[in-house]
C-alpha positions as CSV (number, residue, x, y, z in Angstrom):
1,M,19.2,92.8,165.9
2,L,17.0,91.4,162.6
3,S,13.3,90.5,163.2
4,S,10.4,88.9,161.4
5,D,9.6,92.2,160.5
6,D,12.7,93.6,158.6
7,L,11.3,90.9,155.8
8,S,8.2,92.4,155.0
9,G,5.8,90.6,152.8
10,I,6.9,87.1,153.7
11,P,4.5,85.1,156.6
12,Q,5.6,85.8,160.1
13,G,6.4,82.0,160.8
14,T,8.3,81.6,157.7
15,A,10.2,84.8,158.4
16,R,11.0,83.2,161.9
17,V,12.5,80.1,160.3
18,V,14.2,82.0,158.1
19,L,16.1,83.9,160.6
20,V,17.0,81.0,162.7
21,Y,18.4,78.9,159.7
22,A,20.1,82.2,158.6
23,R,22.0,82.2,162.0
24,S,23.3,79.1,161.9
25,I,25.0,79.8,159.0
26,A,26.1,83.4,160.0
27,P,26.0,83.5,163.6
28,G,27.0,87.3,163.9
29,I,24.1,88.4,161.4
30,D,22.5,90.1,164.3
31,L,24.9,92.5,164.6
32,L,25.2,93.9,161.3
33,E,24.3,97.6,160.5
34,G,23.8,100.0,158.1
35,E,24.6,98.6,154.4
36,A,25.7,95.2,155.5
37,K,22.3,95.1,157.1
38,A,20.4,96.0,153.9
39,A,22.4,93.5,152.2
40,A,21.6,90.9,154.5
41,V,17.8,91.5,154.4
42,E,18.0,91.2,150.8
43,I,19.7,87.8,150.7
44,L,17.1,86.8,153.5
45,L,14.0,88.1,151.1
46,G,15.4,85.8,148.7
47,A,16.0,82.7,150.5
48,A,12.2,83.6,152.0
49,R,10.8,84.0,148.8
50,E,12.0,80.7,147.6
51,A,10.3,79.2,150.7
52,V,7.0,80.8,150.2
53,T,6.5,79.5,146.7
54,A,5.9,76.3,146.0
55,A,8.6,75.7,143.2
56,P,8.8,72.3,141.8
57,R,12.6,72.1,142.7
58,R,11.3,72.2,146.4
59,I,9.9,69.1,146.0
60,A,11.5,65.9,147.5
61,N,8.9,63.0,146.7
62,Q,5.3,63.0,145.4
63,G,2.9,60.0,145.8
64,L,-0.2,59.6,143.8
65,G,-2.2,57.0,145.9
66,S,-3.6,59.3,148.7
67,A,-2.0,62.3,147.2
68,R,1.0,63.0,149.2
69,V,4.0,65.7,148.5
70,G,7.2,65.9,150.6
71,Y,9.3,69.0,150.5
72,R,13.0,69.7,150.8
73,E,14.4,70.6,154.4
74,V,15.1,74.5,155.0
75,A,18.6,74.4,154.0
76,S,17.5,74.0,150.5
77,W,15.8,77.6,150.7
78,F,19.1,79.1,150.8
79,S,21.6,78.8,147.8
80,A,25.1,78.3,148.1
81,Q,25.7,81.5,146.9
82,E,23.4,83.1,149.6
83,R,25.0,81.1,152.3
84,D,28.5,82.7,151.3
85,G,27.1,85.9,150.9
86,L,25.7,86.0,154.8
87,R,28.9,84.6,155.7
88,S,31.2,87.2,153.7
89,L,28.7,90.1,155.4
90,T,29.7,88.9,159.0
91,G,33.4,88.4,158.3
92,D,33.2,84.7,158.5
93,T,34.5,83.7,155.0
94,T,35.6,80.2,155.5
95,S,33.2,77.5,154.5
96,A,34.5,75.0,156.5
97,R,35.3,75.3,160.2
98,K,38.5,75.3,161.6
99,P,39.8,75.2,165.3
100,V,40.6,78.1,167.1
101,G,42.6,78.6,169.9
102,S,46.5,78.4,170.9
103,F,48.3,74.9,170.5
104,P,51.5,74.0,171.8
105,T,54.3,74.2,168.7
106,A,56.5,71.5,171.0
107,R,55.8,68.1,170.2
108,P,57.0,65.1,172.1
109,L,59.3,63.9,168.9
110,R,61.0,66.8,169.2
111,H,63.3,65.4,171.5
112,L,64.3,62.5,169.3
113,W,64.1,64.5,165.9
114,P,65.1,68.0,166.4
115,E,63.3,70.1,163.8
116,E,64.4,73.3,162.4
117,D,63.0,76.6,164.1
118,R,61.1,78.2,161.8
119,R,60.0,81.6,163.4
């Protein structure tokens, strides 16, 4: 199981947030071992470093009077490539979730308009 200790050099709180969000991207990330786990840690370190730096692209809005700065959400710490990489490591290569289960093949209209059997 991945822990915040795996993300060395990153503040504990930031590492925990990165791991929680990574689990929402790729739910099976804690089951990785060996080379796949090492690759996932590198991807997470990249996202965590992005979170730690105050890069200008993370700024969502600024104000001068009363000096406020708003930053983007945690999701912006992960690039599309990093999200896809995490999904591919866990075997989830579909970016859009599709229904899972068995569905009936016969429809009520089958009795009115018989379809060819395409098995």
